[in-house]
BALOBA-1460 file (C-alpha; in Angstrom, 3 decimals):
// residues 291
<rec num="1" residu="x" x="-49.375" y="12.649" z="-1.983"/>
<rec num="2" residu="x" x="-45.955" y="12.198" z="-0.361"/>
<rec num="3" residu="x" x="-42.821" y="11.744" z="-2.382"/>
<rec num="4" residu="x" x="-42.335" y="8.232" z="-0.978"/>
<rec num="5" residu="x" x="-45.724" y="7.116" z="-2.366"/>
<rec num="6" residu="x" x="-45.377" y="8.788" z="-5.739"/>
<rec num="7" residu="x" x="-43.602" y="6.465" z="-8.225"/>
<rec num="8" residu="x" x="-42.832" y="9.344" z="-10.593"/>
<rec num="9" residu="x" x="-40.967" y="11.318" z="-7.926"/>
<rec num="10" residu="x" x="-39.090" y="8.235" z="-6.761"/>
<rec num="11" residu="x" x="-38.101" y="7.504" z="-10.361"/>
<rec num="12" residu="x" x="-36.904" y="11.108" z="-10.831"/>
<rec num="13" residu="x" x="-34.900" y="11.133" z="-7.600"/>
<rec num="14" residu="x" x="-33.344" y="7.801" z="-8.512"/>
<rec num="15" residu="x" x="-32.175" y="9.121" z="-11.889"/>
<rec num="16" residu="x" x="-30.874" y="12.333" z="-10.324"/>
<rec num="17" residu="x" x="-28.891" y="10.344" z="-7.754"/>
<rec num="18" residu="x" x="-27.459" y="7.985" z="-10.358"/>
<rec num="19" residu="x" x="-26.603" y="10.955" z="-12.597"/>
<rec num="20" residu="x" x="-24.752" y="12.716" z="-9.769"/>
<rec num="21" residu="x" x="-22.776" y="9.562" z="-8.996"/>
<rec num="22" residu="x" x="-21.833" y="9.216" z="-12.657"/>
<rec num="23" residu="x" x="-20.716" y="12.845" z="-12.799"/>
<rec num="24" residu="x" x="-18.651" y="12.361" z="-9.649"/>
<rec num="25" residu="x" x="-17.018" y="9.273" z="-11.150"/>
<rec num="26" residu="x" x="-16.268" y="11.036" z="-14.430"/>
<rec num="27" residu="x" x="-14.867" y="14.054" z="-12.588"/>
<rec num="28" residu="x" x="-12.593" y="11.896" z="-10.432"/>
<rec num="29" residu="x" x="-11.415" y="9.889" z="-13.437"/>
<rec num="30" residu="x" x="-10.836" y="13.117" z="-15.404"/>
<rec num="31" residu="x" x="-8.685" y="14.587" z="-12.635"/>
<rec num="32" residu="x" x="-6.589" y="11.412" z="-12.459"/>
<rec num="33" residu="x" x="-6.145" y="11.313" z="-16.244"/>
<rec num="34" residu="x" x="-5.194" y="15.010" z="-16.326"/>
<rec num="35" residu="x" x="-2.566" y="14.497" z="-13.617"/>
<rec num="36" residu="x" x="-1.105" y="11.472" z="-15.396"/>
<rec num="37" residu="x" x="-0.986" y="13.271" z="-18.753"/>
<rec num="38" residu="x" x="0.680" y="16.318" z="-17.180"/>
<rec num="39" residu="x" x="3.187" y="14.046" z="-15.441"/>
<rec num="40" residu="x" x="3.930" y="12.107" z="-18.619"/>
<rec num="41" residu="x" x="4.285" y="15.253" z="-20.737"/>
<rec num="42" residu="x" x="6.897" y="16.695" z="-18.374"/>
<rec num="43" residu="x" x="8.641" y="13.332" z="-17.934"/>
<rec num="44" residu="x" x="9.137" y="12.515" z="-21.637"/>
<rec num="45" residu="x" x="12.403" y="14.515" z="-22.011"/>
<rec num="46" residu="x" x="14.026" y="12.395" z="-19.291"/>
<rec num="47" residu="x" x="12.578" y="8.955" z="-19.999"/>
<rec num="48" residu="x" x="15.001" y="6.614" z="-21.737"/>
<rec num="49" residu="x" x="16.632" y="3.221" z="-21.217"/>
<rec num="50" residu="x" x="19.658" y="5.008" z="-19.786"/>
<rec num="51" residu="x" x="17.453" y="6.821" z="-17.276"/>
<rec num="52" residu="x" x="15.866" y="3.559" z="-16.132"/>
<rec num="53" residu="x" x="18.901" y="1.258" z="-15.955"/>
<rec num="54" residu="x" x="21.812" y="3.509" z="-14.935"/>
<rec num="55" residu="x" x="22.705" y="5.020" z="-11.536"/>
<rec num="56" residu="x" x="22.749" y="8.780" z="-10.938"/>
<rec num="57" residu="x" x="25.953" y="10.667" z="-11.739"/>
<rec num="58" residu="x" x="27.357" y="14.205" z="-12.005"/>
<rec num="59" residu="x" x="25.931" y="15.323" z="-8.657"/>
<rec num="60" residu="x" x="22.505" y="13.828" z="-9.408"/>
<rec num="61" residu="x" x="22.089" y="15.947" z="-12.563"/>
<rec num="62" residu="x" x="22.574" y="13.088" z="-15.037"/>
<rec num="63" residu="x" x="22.312" y="9.340" z="-15.281"/>
<rec num="64" residu="x" x="19.368" y="7.267" z="-14.170"/>
<rec num="65" residu="x" x="17.465" y="5.897" z="-11.200"/>
<rec num="66" residu="x" x="18.087" y="2.146" z="-11.273"/>
<rec num="67" residu="x" x="19.308" y="1.931" z="-7.617"/>
<rec num="68" residu="x" x="16.173" y="3.859" z="-6.595"/>
<rec num="69" residu="x" x="13.925" y="1.377" z="-8.415"/>
<rec num="70" residu="x" x="15.611" y="-1.597" z="-6.777"/>
<rec num="71" residu="x" x="15.509" y="0.014" z="-3.332"/>
<rec num="72" residu="x" x="11.820" y="0.925" z="-3.639"/>
<rec num="73" residu="x" x="10.963" y="-2.598" z="-4.774"/>
<rec num="74" residu="x" x="12.687" y="-4.268" z="-1.831"/>
<rec num="75" residu="x" x="11.240" y="-1.796" z="0.670"/>
<rec num="76" residu="x" x="7.682" y="-2.315" z="-0.581"/>
<rec num="77" residu="x" x="7.867" y="-6.081" z="-0.998"/>
<rec num="78" residu="x" x="9.718" y="-6.611" z="2.278"/>
<rec num="79" residu="x" x="7.195" y="-4.553" z="4.241"/>
<rec num="80" residu="x" x="4.300" y="-6.419" z="2.630"/>
<rec num="81" residu="x" x="5.826" y="-9.841" z="3.356"/>
<rec num="82" residu="x" x="6.086" y="-8.922" z="7.049"/>
<rec num="83" residu="x" x="2.809" y="-7.013" z="7.456"/>
<rec num="84" residu="x" x="0.529" y="-9.450" z="5.602"/>
<rec num="85" residu="x" x="0.890" y="-12.554" z="7.844"/>
<rec num="86" residu="x" x="0.965" y="-10.492" z="11.046"/>
<rec num="87" residu="x" x="-2.084" y="-8.485" z="9.998"/>
<rec num="88" residu="x" x="-4.049" y="-11.555" z="8.918"/>
<rec num="89" residu="x" x="-3.263" y="-13.413" z="12.152"/>
<rec num="90" residu="x" x="-4.298" y="-10.391" z="14.218"/>
<rec num="91" residu="x" x="-7.551" y="-10.001" z="12.277"/>
<rec num="92" residu="x" x="-8.327" y="-13.722" z="12.652"/>
<rec num="93" residu="x" x="-7.828" y="-13.475" z="16.410"/>
<rec num="94" residu="x" x="-10.017" y="-10.377" z="16.713"/>
<rec num="95" residu="x" x="-12.779" y="-11.856" z="14.574"/>
<rec num="96" residu="x" x="-12.806" y="-15.529" z="15.519"/>
<rec num="97" residu="x" x="-11.394" y="-15.665" z="19.050"/>
<rec num="98" residu="x" x="-11.437" y="-12.211" z="20.587"/>
<rec num="99" residu="x" x="-15.142" y="-11.813" z="21.189"/>
<rec num="100" residu="x" x="-16.344" y="-8.413" z="22.348"/>
<rec num="101" residu="x" x="-14.356" y="-7.808" z="25.528"/>
<rec num="102" residu="x" x="-12.701" y="-4.603" z="26.607"/>
<rec num="103" residu="x" x="-9.252" y="-5.717" z="25.525"/>
<rec num="104" residu="x" x="-10.449" y="-6.503" z="22.000"/>
<rec num="105" residu="x" x="-12.245" y="-3.166" z="21.859"/>
<rec num="106" residu="x" x="-9.059" y="-1.401" z="22.937"/>
<rec num="107" residu="x" x="-7.062" y="-3.241" z="20.261"/>
<rec num="108" residu="x" x="-9.568" y="-2.298" z="17.562"/>
<rec num="109" residu="x" x="-9.527" y="1.331" z="18.709"/>
<rec num="110" residu="x" x="-5.723" y="1.394" z="18.682"/>
<rec num="111" residu="x" x="-5.582" y="-0.087" z="15.178"/>
<rec num="112" residu="x" x="-8.113" y="2.441" z="13.899"/>
<rec num="113" residu="x" x="-6.128" y="5.309" z="15.425"/>
<rec num="114" residu="x" x="-2.875" y="4.034" z="13.931"/>
<rec num="115" residu="x" x="-4.491" y="4.079" z="10.481"/>
<rec num="116" residu="x" x="-4.744" y="7.857" z="10.698"/>
<rec num="117" residu="x" x="-1.307" y="8.588" z="12.161"/>
<rec num="118" residu="x" x="0.915" y="10.636" z="9.780"/>
<rec num="119" residu="x" x="3.729" y="8.644" z="8.220"/>
<rec num="120" residu="x" x="6.365" y="10.973" z="9.680"/>
<rec num="121" residu="x" x="5.414" y="9.670" z="13.137"/>
<rec num="122" residu="x" x="6.145" y="6.137" z="11.991"/>
<rec num="123" residu="x" x="9.443" y="7.414" z="10.621"/>
<rec num="124" residu="x" x="10.403" y="8.901" z="13.988"/>
<rec num="125" residu="x" x="9.361" y="5.666" z="15.714"/>
<rec num="126" residu="x" x="11.536" y="3.680" z="13.308"/>
<rec num="127" residu="x" x="14.447" y="6.057" z="13.925"/>
<rec num="128" residu="x" x="14.127" y="5.669" z="17.684"/>
<rec num="129" residu="x" x="13.426" y="1.948" z="17.898"/>
<rec num="130" residu="x" x="14.867" y="0.142" z="14.868"/>
<rec num="131" residu="x" x="17.747" y="2.481" z="14.009"/>
<rec num="132" residu="x" x="18.893" y="3.432" z="17.519"/>
<rec num="133" residu="x" x="17.640" y="0.941" z="20.102"/>
<rec num="134" residu="x" x="17.853" y="-2.194" z="17.933"/>
<rec num="135" residu="x" x="21.086" y="-0.966" z="16.375"/>
<rec num="136" residu="x" x="20.127" y="-1.660" z="12.759"/>
<rec num="137" residu="x" x="21.238" y="1.807" z="11.684"/>
<rec num="138" residu="x" x="19.946" y="3.539" z="8.579"/>
<rec num="139" residu="x" x="19.417" y="0.441" z="6.486"/>
<rec num="140" residu="x" x="17.060" y="-1.546" z="4.310"/>
<rec num="141" residu="x" x="16.030" y="-3.632" z="7.336"/>
<rec num="142" residu="x" x="15.066" y="-0.570" z="9.389"/>
<rec num="143" residu="x" x="13.036" y="0.810" z="6.474"/>
<rec num="144" residu="x" x="11.262" y="-2.494" z="5.833"/>
<rec num="145" residu="x" x="10.304" y="-2.899" z="9.500"/>
<rec num="146" residu="x" x="9.118" y="0.711" z="9.736"/>
<rec num="147" residu="x" x="6.977" y="0.389" z="6.608"/>
<rec num="148" residu="x" x="5.609" y="-2.936" z="7.895"/>
<rec num="149" residu="x" x="4.432" y="-1.207" z="11.077"/>
<rec num="150" residu="x" x="2.870" y="1.524" z="8.925"/>
<rec num="151" residu="x" x="1.051" y="-1.007" z="6.714"/>
<rec num="152" residu="x" x="-0.110" y="-3.233" z="9.575"/>
<rec num="153" residu="x" x="-3.260" y="-1.227" z="10.523"/>
<rec num="154" residu="x" x="-4.424" y="-1.199" z="6.889"/>
<rec num="155" residu="x" x="-4.005" y="-4.966" z="6.570"/>
<rec num="156" residu="x" x="-5.751" y="-5.621" z="9.901"/>
<rec num="157" residu="x" x="-8.758" y="-3.410" z="9.145"/>
<rec num="158" residu="x" x="-9.336" y="-4.708" z="5.623"/>
<rec num="159" residu="x" x="-8.789" y="-8.345" z="6.625"/>
<rec num="160" residu="x" x="-11.193" y="-8.053" z="9.545"/>
<rec num="161" residu="x" x="-13.810" y="-6.545" z="7.238"/>
<rec num="162" residu="x" x="-13.292" y="-9.401" z="4.752"/>
<rec num="163" residu="x" x="-13.638" y="-12.024" z="7.503"/>
<rec num="164" residu="x" x="-16.826" y="-10.424" z="8.808"/>
<rec num="165" residu="x" x="-18.358" y="-10.703" z="5.328"/>
<rec num="166" residu="x" x="-18.109" y="-14.500" z="5.407"/>
<rec num="167" residu="x" x="-21.620" y="-15.716" z="6.392"/>
<rec num="168" residu="x" x="-21.943" y="-17.020" z="9.930"/>
<rec num="169" residu="x" x="-23.914" y="-19.951" z="8.546"/>
<rec num="170" residu="x" x="-20.764" y="-21.249" z="6.851"/>
<rec num="171" residu="x" x="-19.005" y="-21.418" z="10.189"/>
<rec num="172" residu="x" x="-21.954" y="-23.187" z="11.811"/>
<rec num="173" residu="x" x="-22.259" y="-25.655" z="8.927"/>
<rec num="174" residu="x" x="-18.555" y="-26.517" z="9.106"/>
<rec num="175" residu="x" x="-18.692" y="-27.091" z="12.855"/>
<rec num="176" residu="x" x="-21.884" y="-29.122" z="12.500"/>
<rec num="177" residu="x" x="-20.145" y="-31.437" z="10.013"/>
<rec num="178" residu="x" x="-17.455" y="-32.227" z="12.551"/>
<rec num="179" residu="x" x="-14.689" y="-29.741" z="11.686"/>
<rec num="180" residu="x" x="-12.947" y="-28.032" z="14.562"/>
<rec num="181" residu="x" x="-12.312" y="-24.297" z="14.878"/>
<rec num="182" residu="x" x="-8.877" y="-24.409" z="13.260"/>
<rec num="183" residu="x" x="-10.091" y="-26.443" z="10.283"/>
<rec num="184" residu="x" x="-13.034" y="-24.108" z="9.805"/>
<rec num="185" residu="x" x="-10.760" y="-21.072" z="9.731"/>
<rec num="186" residu="x" x="-8.190" y="-22.496" z="7.326"/>
<rec num="187" residu="x" x="-10.511" y="-24.478" z="5.064"/>
<rec num="188" residu="x" x="-13.628" y="-22.295" z="4.951"/>
<rec num="189" residu="x" x="-13.208" y="-18.764" z="6.281"/>
<rec num="190" residu="x" x="-9.778" y="-17.717" z="4.986"/>
<rec num="191" residu="x" x="-10.304" y="-19.049" z="1.422"/>
<rec num="192" residu="x" x="-13.656" y="-17.268" z="1.223"/>
<rec num="193" residu="x" x="-12.142" y="-14.022" z="2.530"/>
<rec num="194" residu="x" x="-8.994" y="-14.250" z="0.390"/>
<rec num="195" residu="x" x="-10.106" y="-11.709" z="-2.280"/>
<rec num="196" residu="x" x="-10.815" y="-9.121" z="0.413"/>
<rec num="197" residu="x" x="-7.535" y="-9.882" z="2.163"/>
<rec num="198" residu="x" x="-5.622" y="-9.364" z="-1.087"/>
<rec num="199" residu="x" x="-7.483" y="-6.087" z="-1.630"/>
<rec num="200" residu="x" x="-6.168" y="-4.862" z="1.710"/>
<rec num="201" residu="x" x="-2.714" y="-6.022" z="0.743"/>
<rec num="202" residu="x" x="-2.958" y="-3.975" z="-2.475"/>
<rec num="203" residu="x" x="-3.899" y="-0.862" z="-0.495"/>
<rec num="204" residu="x" x="-1.013" y="-1.394" z="1.919"/>
<rec num="205" residu="x" x="1.426" y="-2.038" z="-0.923"/>
<rec num="206" residu="x" x="0.366" y="1.135" z="-2.711"/>
<rec num="207" residu="x" x="0.888" y="3.226" z="0.402"/>
<rec num="208" residu="x" x="4.281" y="1.899" z="1.451"/>
<rec num="209" residu="x" x="5.705" y="2.100" z="-2.085"/>
<rec num="210" residu="x" x="5.139" y="5.855" z="-2.178"/>
<rec num="211" residu="x" x="6.213" y="6.764" z="1.349"/>
<rec num="212" residu="x" x="8.945" y="9.336" z="1.876"/>
<rec num="213" residu="x" x="8.728" y="10.531" z="5.481"/>
<rec num="214" residu="x" x="8.766" y="6.996" z="6.906"/>
<rec num="215" residu="x" x="12.032" y="6.046" z="5.182"/>
<rec num="216" residu="x" x="13.975" y="9.298" z="5.123"/>
<rec num="217" residu="x" x="14.985" y="8.692" z="8.761"/>
<rec num="218" residu="x" x="15.404" y="4.917" z="8.583"/>
<rec num="219" residu="x" x="16.489" y="3.599" z="5.166"/>
<rec num="220" residu="x" x="16.960" y="6.105" z="2.346"/>
<rec num="221" residu="x" x="20.110" y="8.075" z="1.613"/>
<rec num="222" residu="x" x="20.901" y="10.939" z="-0.754"/>
<rec num="223" residu="x" x="23.205" y="8.823" z="-2.887"/>
<rec num="224" residu="x" x="24.945" y="5.495" z="-2.716"/>
<rec num="225" residu="x" x="27.102" y="4.225" z="-5.582"/>
<rec num="226" residu="x" x="26.139" y="0.591" z="-4.944"/>
<rec num="227" residu="x" x="22.801" y="-1.069" z="-4.305"/>
<rec num="228" residu="x" x="24.146" y="-2.868" z="-1.233"/>
<rec num="229" residu="x" x="24.843" y="-6.495" z="-0.472"/>
<rec num="230" residu="x" x="23.208" y="-6.644" z="2.953"/>
<rec num="231" residu="x" x="19.914" y="-5.722" z="4.593"/>
<rec num="232" residu="x" x="21.963" y="-3.524" z="6.930"/>
<rec num="233" residu="x" x="23.060" y="-1.268" z="4.058"/>
<rec num="234" residu="x" x="21.159" y="1.943" z="3.231"/>
<rec num="235" residu="x" x="19.283" y="2.192" z="-0.051"/>
<rec num="236" residu="x" x="18.021" y="4.794" z="-2.458"/>
<rec num="237" residu="x" x="14.291" y="5.021" z="-3.211"/>
<rec num="238" residu="x" x="12.143" y="6.723" z="-5.805"/>
<rec num="239" residu="x" x="10.032" y="8.862" z="-3.400"/>
<rec num="240" residu="x" x="13.078" y="10.117" z="-1.511"/>
<rec num="241" residu="x" x="14.935" y="10.689" z="-4.786"/>
<rec num="242" residu="x" x="12.118" y="12.974" z="-5.956"/>
<rec num="243" residu="x" x="12.307" y="14.871" z="-2.669"/>
<rec num="244" residu="x" x="16.079" y="15.282" z="-2.973"/>
<rec num="245" residu="x" x="15.916" y="16.462" z="-6.579"/>
<rec num="246" residu="x" x="13.186" y="18.973" z="-5.750"/>
<rec num="247" residu="x" x="14.761" y="20.426" z="-2.612"/>
<rec num="248" residu="x" x="18.509" y="19.723" z="-2.444"/>
<rec num="249" residu="x" x="19.716" y="19.505" z="-6.020"/>
<rec num="250" residu="x" x="22.584" y="21.761" z="-7.105"/>
<rec num="251" residu="x" x="20.422" y="22.871" z="-10.045"/>
<rec num="252" residu="x" x="16.723" y="22.324" z="-9.411"/>
<rec num="253" residu="x" x="15.646" y="23.673" z="-12.810"/>
<rec num="254" residu="x" x="18.078" y="21.427" z="-14.685"/>
<rec num="255" residu="x" x="16.820" y="18.348" z="-12.859"/>
<rec num="256" residu="x" x="13.131" y="19.194" z="-13.373"/>
<rec num="257" residu="x" x="12.645" y="16.571" z="-16.133"/>
<rec num="258" residu="x" x="14.363" y="14.004" z="-13.913"/>
<rec num="259" residu="x" x="11.931" y="14.816" z="-11.110"/>
<rec num="260" residu="x" x="8.944" y="14.172" z="-13.359"/>
<rec num="261" residu="x" x="10.615" y="11.116" z="-14.880"/>
<rec num="262" residu="x" x="11.234" y="9.623" z="-11.441"/>
<rec num="263" residu="x" x="7.641" y="10.344" z="-10.428"/>
<rec num="264" residu="x" x="6.383" y="8.692" z="-13.623"/>
<rec num="265" residu="x" x="8.457" y="5.573" z="-12.937"/>
<rec num="266" residu="x" x="7.145" y="5.468" z="-9.371"/>
<rec num="267" residu="x" x="3.556" y="5.555" z="-10.644"/>
<rec num="268" residu="x" x="4.315" y="2.795" z="-13.156"/>
<rec num="269" residu="x" x="6.026" y="0.686" z="-10.504"/>
<rec num="270" residu="x" x="3.102" y="0.988" z="-8.082"/>
<rec num="271" residu="x" x="0.740" y="0.188" z="-10.946"/>
<rec num="272" residu="x" x="2.780" y="-2.909" z="-11.831"/>
<rec num="273" residu="x" x="2.802" y="-4.169" z="-8.245"/>
<rec num="274" residu="x" x="-0.937" y="-3.545" z="-7.977"/>
<rec num="275" residu="x" x="-1.625" y="-5.368" z="-11.245"/>
<rec num="276" residu="x" x="0.343" y="-8.347" z="-9.979"/>
<rec num="277" residu="x" x="-1.683" y="-8.384" z="-6.751"/>
<rec num="278" residu="x" x="-4.941" y="-7.985" z="-8.715"/>
<rec num="279" residu="x" x="-3.999" y="-10.924" z="-10.919"/>
<rec num="280" residu="x" x="-3.461" y="-13.085" z="-7.832"/>
<rec num="281" residu="x" x="-6.787" y="-11.917" z="-6.389"/>
<rec num="282" residu="x" x="-8.688" y="-12.704" z="-9.595"/>
<rec num="283" residu="x" x="-7.175" y="-16.183" z="-9.713"/>
<rec num="284" residu="x" x="-8.279" y="-16.727" z="-6.127"/>
<rec num="285" residu="x" x="-11.795" y="-15.514" z="-6.936"/>
<rec num="286" residu="x" x="-12.064" y="-17.870" z="-9.932"/>
<rec num="287" residu="x" x="-10.836" y="-20.773" z="-7.806"/>
<rec num="288" residu="x" x="-13.464" y="-20.026" z="-5.140"/>
<rec num="289" residu="x" x="-16.188" y="-19.733" z="-7.812"/>
<rec num="290" residu="x" x="-15.268" y="-23.168" z="-9.252"/>
<rec num="291" residu="x" x="-15.534" y="-24.697" z="-5.811"/>
């Protein structure tokens, strides 16, 4: 008797498969927990209110990282604010209007390829285009625009996947009831796909908040005594600050706790931004369920 027709073998294979998936999940979670505990253990000597709310001093060997926190926040939020509407509009066009022509296929292929491009390439693009050609210089604006370009493929891909999951019958029912294409998109399709769209936004936000190579040429500087009053001023950031402390500090060993402390704050900041986005997504899901 074949395995497919034997209920006992199917039952055994099912339990083996589920057991392997559980082990894989536990292993992945264990690795993450071990990394976080190691990071926290090495960061504890540096973590304090002074470290969080004061600027660096004494050649980056003392003080805190407050300008880095502010710079990272504005870079991540600014890039998300630009990438989200552009990515959603592009995905709506590809899904609802583009059809299956060669141009749409080329756009989808280009977006997929951009998703795998190393971030340093986006940094060099930002240096060439935003910093030099546009004349923005090394500034917050150049960094935000560069990170927005980096996040755009992620937002487009995840939004398109979310739109494709909306049943085609919903579109047909809306059109049959007299709604036009625009009303169907804004009243039916986008609200139904909103949780998936916000999931893509969370992924994009997580990536841009931790980028170093994309901003080291366009926005971040080694040290600036002020946080800047204009979008054309350079900023400090947590990822670049870690890189500087680890490679260019006058005393790398003395700043080791500060490196781990900065990394711990970066993880907490990304977690906080993600939790905020998850809260918005859950509210949207509950609203859709009530409707």
